[in-house]
N, C-alpha and C positions, 0 to 999 in steps of 0.2 A: 519430630522432635524439636522442642522450643528452646533457643538458646536465651540464657537472661542478658538483658540488655545493660552493659557495664555504665556505672553512672559517670557523666562528665565531671572531670576535675579542672577547674580553671587553671590556665596557665600564664605565668607573667615573666618578664625579662628582668633580670638584675642589670641596674644601671651601670655597675662597675666593671662586672667580668662578660656581659652580655648573653649570660647563660639562661636558657629559658627551664623554668622549673614549677613545680606545683604552687600555687598561690600561698598555701599554707605553710610552706617551706621557706617562705622569704618574710622579710620584716617590711612593713609598709610605713612610710613616711609621707605626712601630708602636709600641704600648704592650705590652710583653712581659708575660707572666704575673707576673714579678717588680717590675712597677710602673716599669721603665726605658723610657725613649722613645728609640727610634733610628730611623736612617734605614736602610729596606730596599731595596738595591739589587737582590737577587735577585726580590723579591715574593713570598717563600715562608716569611718569617719567622713563628714562631708568635706570636699575640697578636691584639689589636684594631688593625686598619691603617685608614689614612685616606689619601686621596690629594691632590696639589698638582700644579697646572701648573707648567711650567718657565719660565713668565713672571716676571719679576721683580716685578709689581704683586701677583701672587697670592702669591708666597712672602713677600712683606711682609705682606700682609693675614692670609694663614694663620698664620703664624709670630707676628708681632708685635702683631696685634690679638686675641689670645684664641680664636681660632676652633680652633686645634689643641687647645689644652687642653680646650676645650668638645666636641670631637668624641670625644677620647680618653678623656673623663671623669676629668681629671687636672688637678692643680695643678702648673704649671710655672714654675720660678724663672727669673729674667732669665738667669742664667748658661747654664742648660738650653737656653734658647731661642737664645741666642747661639752655643752648640756646635751644636744642630740647624742653624742657618742657615749656619754654616761646613761641616758635614758635608754638606749639600745643594748649596752651592756647589763643593765638590770633586767630588762626584757628576757636576755638571753640565759641570764641566771636562774629567771623563774621556771624555764623548761628542763 
């Protein structure tokens, strides 16, 4: 009897709540080589990436409490954080 091998699902950790989840269940935010911080819906953008849960509490903690800036090793202005928050909300509304 041959058992079918389960496909490997990549796991990532949310920077806000430190919960390990499937990569596809998280939102990826990337600092590109040009030092621009963007939301990466494809999960394939070049640069340093971090992951956040889709829960409002994690988004608030990750974006507004400075954990994102710390994880990406960059300084973020309030305007950039607001733009990222809006971008994340737009991505969540698409799903």
